[in-house]
C-alpha positions in Angstrom: -58.1 70.1 33.9 -55.7 66.9 34.4 -55.8 65.0 37.8 -51.7 65.8 37.7 -52.5 69.9 37.7 -53.3 71.2 41.2 -55.2 74.6 41.3 -52.7 76.6 43.9 -56.0 77.7 45.6 -57.2 74.2 46.2 -54.2 73.1 48.2 -53.1 73.4 52.0 -50.2 74.8 53.2 -49.3 71.6 55.2 -46.8 71.1 56.7 -42.7 70.9 55.7 -39.8 69.4 56.9 -37.4 72.2 56.5 -34.7 69.6 57.2 -35.6 67.9 53.7 -35.2 70.8 51.5 -31.8 72.4 50.0 -32.8 75.5 47.9 -30.3 75.5 44.9 -30.6 79.5 43.4 -28.9 79.9 39.7 -27.4 83.2 40.0 -24.5 84.1 37.6 -26.2 86.3 36.2 -24.5 89.8 35.6 -26.7 92.9 35.9 -26.0 94.5 33.1 -29.0 95.2 31.8 -30.5 96.7 35.0 -27.5 99.3 34.5 -25.8 97.8 37.3 -22.1 96.4 37.3 -23.0 94.3 40.1 -24.1 90.8 40.2 -27.9 90.6 38.8 -29.2 88.7 43.0 -27.8 91.9 44.3 -29.7 94.2 42.3 -31.5 96.4 45.2 -35.6 96.4 45.0 -37.2 98.6 47.8 -33.8 99.1 49.2 -33.0 95.0 49.6 -30.8 93.1 47.7 -32.9 90.5 45.7 -31.4 87.9 47.2 -32.7 89.3 50.7 -36.1 89.0 48.8 -35.5 85.3 47.8 -34.0 84.0 51.4 -37.1 85.4 52.9 -39.5 83.6 50.9 -37.7 80.8 51.3 -36.7 80.1 54.8 -40.2 78.9 56.2 -39.5 75.4 53.5 -36.0 75.0 52.9 -33.5 74.5 56.0 -30.1 75.2 53.6 -29.8 76.8 50.7 -26.7 77.0 47.6 -26.2 79.9 45.6 -24.3 79.3 42.1 -22.3 82.1 41.3 -19.8 83.4 38.5 -16.1 83.3 39.8 -16.7 87.0 39.4 -19.3 87.0 41.6 -18.2 85.6 44.5 -16.4 88.6 45.7 -19.1 90.7 45.5 -21.9 88.3 46.7 -19.9 86.8 49.4 -20.2 89.5 52.1 -23.9 90.3 51.6 -24.6 86.6 51.9 -22.5 86.4 55.0 -24.5 89.7 56.4 -27.8 88.1 55.7 -27.7 85.4 58.5 -28.7 82.5 56.3 -27.4 79.0 56.2 -26.2 79.9 52.7 -23.6 77.7 50.3 -21.7 79.2 47.7 -20.5 76.9 44.7 -19.4 78.5 41.2 -20.0 78.1 37.5 -17.1 78.2 36.2 -18.4 79.2 32.5 -22.2 80.3 31.8 -23.3 77.2 30.2 -26.6 77.0 31.3 -29.3 76.2 33.8 -28.7 72.4 34.2 -25.1 72.5 34.6 -25.5 75.5 37.5 -27.6 73.1 39.2 -25.5 70.4 38.7 -23.0 72.3 40.4 -24.7 72.4 43.3 -24.5 68.5 43.6 -21.9 68.2 45.9 -23.3 70.9 48.6 -26.7 69.0 48.5 -27.3 67.2 51.1 -31.0 66.5 52.0 -33.6 64.5 50.0 -35.5 67.0 48.2 -34.3 70.0 46.0 -36.3 73.5 45.6 -34.3 75.5 42.2 -35.3 78.9 42.2 -34.3 81.3 39.9 -32.3 83.8 41.1 -34.6 87.0 40.0 -37.8 85.3 41.1 -38.3 87.9 43.4 -42.0 87.9 43.4 -42.6 84.6 44.5 -44.9 84.3 47.7 -44.2 82.2 50.6 -47.3 80.7 50.6 -47.0 79.5 47.0 -43.3 77.6 47.6 -44.5 76.4 50.7 -47.8 74.8 49.3 -45.9 73.6 46.5 -42.9 71.9 48.7 -45.9 70.3 51.0 -47.4 68.6 47.9 -44.1 67.1 46.5 -43.6 65.7 50.4 -46.7 64.0 50.7 -47.0 62.5 46.9 -45.8 59.3 46.6 -43.1 58.8 44.2 -43.1 62.3 43.5 -40.0 63.5 40.9 -41.2 67.0 39.9 -43.5 69.6 41.2 -43.5 72.5 38.7 -45.8 76.0 39.5 -47.1 77.9 36.6 -49.8 80.1 35.2 -51.4 80.5 31.8 -50.9 84.1 30.5 -50.4 85.6 27.4 -47.4 86.3 25.5 -45.7 83.6 27.5 -41.4 83.6 28.0 -41.8 80.0 28.6 -44.7 77.7 27.1 -45.1 74.0 28.8 -46.8 71.5 26.0 -48.8 68.7 27.3 -50.0 65.9 25.5 -54.0 65.1 25.6 -53.3 62.9 29.0 -51.6 66.2 30.9 -47.7 64.9 30.5 -45.4 67.5 29.3 -43.5 66.7 26.2 -42.1 69.8 25.6 -41.1 72.8 27.2 -40.8 76.4 24.8 -38.9 78.8 25.3 -39.0 83.1 23.5 -35.2 83.1 24.1 -34.8 79.9 21.7 -37.3 81.0 19.3 -39.9 78.5 20.0 -42.9 79.9 21.2 -46.1 79.9 18.9 -49.2 80.3 21.1 -50.5 83.7 22.1 -51.8 82.3 25.6 -49.4 79.4 27.4 -48.7 78.0 30.4 -45.5 79.9 31.8 -43.4 78.8 34.5 -42.7 80.5 37.6 -39.2 80.0 37.9 -39.8 77.1 40.7 -39.2 73.6 40.2 -39.5 71.1 43.3 -37.6 67.4 42.9 -36.4 64.7 44.6 -32.6 64.9 45.1 -31.9 61.2 43.4 -34.1 61.7 40.2 -32.6 64.9 39.4 -29.1 64.3 39.7 -29.5 61.5 37.5 -32.0 63.2 34.9 -29.3 65.6 34.6 -26.4 63.2 34.0 -28.6 61.2 31.5 -30.5 64.0 29.3 -27.8 66.8 29.7 -26.7 65.8 26.0 -30.3 66.3 24.2 -30.9 69.5 26.4 -28.8 72.4 24.8 -31.0 75.8 23.5 -30.4 75.7 19.6 -29.9 79.1 19.5 -28.4 80.0 22.7 -26.1 76.5 23.0 -26.6 76.2 26.7 -27.6 73.2 28.7 -31.5 73.8 29.4 -33.2 72.7 32.6 -36.7 73.6 31.3 -36.0 71.2 28.4 -35.0 67.9 30.4 -38.8 68.2 32.2 -40.1 65.8 29.9 -37.3 63.3 30.9 -39.3 62.7 34.3 -42.3 62.4 33.1 -40.9 59.5 31.0 -39.4 58.1 33.9 -40.5 56.2 36.5 -42.6 58.1 39.9 -45.1 61.2 39.1 -45.0 64.6 38.3 -47.6 67.4 39.2 -47.8 71.3 38.2 -49.3 73.5 41.0 -51.6 76.0 38.9 -51.4 79.4 39.9 -53.8 82.4 39.2 -51.8 85.9 39.5 -49.2 85.9 36.5 -47.3 88.4 39.2 -45.4 85.6 40.5 -44.0 84.7 37.1 -41.9 88.1 36.7 -38.0 87.5 36.4 -35.9 90.8 37.0 -33.9 91.6 34.0 -34.1 94.9 33.2 -34.8 98.6 34.8 -38.8 98.6 33.7 -39.1 94.8 35.3 -37.9 95.9 38.5 -40.0 98.8 38.8 -42.8 96.3 38.3 -41.3 93.7 41.1 -41.1 96.6 43.5 -44.7 98.0 42.8 -46.3 94.3 43.3 -43.8 94.0 46.2 -45.1 97.7 48.0 -48.5 96.5 47.0 -48.7 93.6 48.9 -47.0 95.0 52.1 -49.5 97.6 51.9 -52.8 95.1 51.3 -50.8 93.2 54.8 -50.6 95.9 56.5 -54.4 97.1 56.5 -54.9 93.4 57.1 -53.4 93.6 60.3 -55.0 96.8 60.8 
């Protein structure tokens, strides 16, 4: 395994300074594929909106969060976000032009040295995973990017590397680019040094448009961090459950089962 890839099980949690971290949550997606007329981030899993699950998972790591919504999403999400009582700022992405643009919209609201980007449907990410990734990023000299991945069959995303383990391309099923039966799938969790992130977003946006979707894609920019100064690291997870994004009713049911199973295991461990 290349030196830049760290098995999650081998990482200590370590201290994380919450005041140094802002979470950016792109959440402009609609819940139409879930049979809902609400923004997807409000879809209930075990009686709680996805937003609530995400904020709870992020709370030990991030002192601030920025939620990127569509214009139509603000009216629905704003009151729910306020009721949750988390330190949360809302910014608007006027047009659905891609995840990279969504992250860029949060720039003015980001006032910390480090940024954690998490997709707004990654409800099964564990707090321990987020904390381990943040601690690793924070203690690495010249860190620019830390991402979490897992090897899995039929990946939706596949991280392609050279012989030295450097990321050279990120393939996506939605762009028709996947050609491996087993690939390195991301977990919708990316940690950056803020200054480098926004610099790369400015420089690399023109070359990061998907051929099918036309969207400016953050994933396609990841190789730019390898080419620049600083260091890139990957945290390799063993549990593919943490890659699950919620786009369909079937995925929502799977996420609910995963979270219920974890809750039962936690209750049993407490006796």
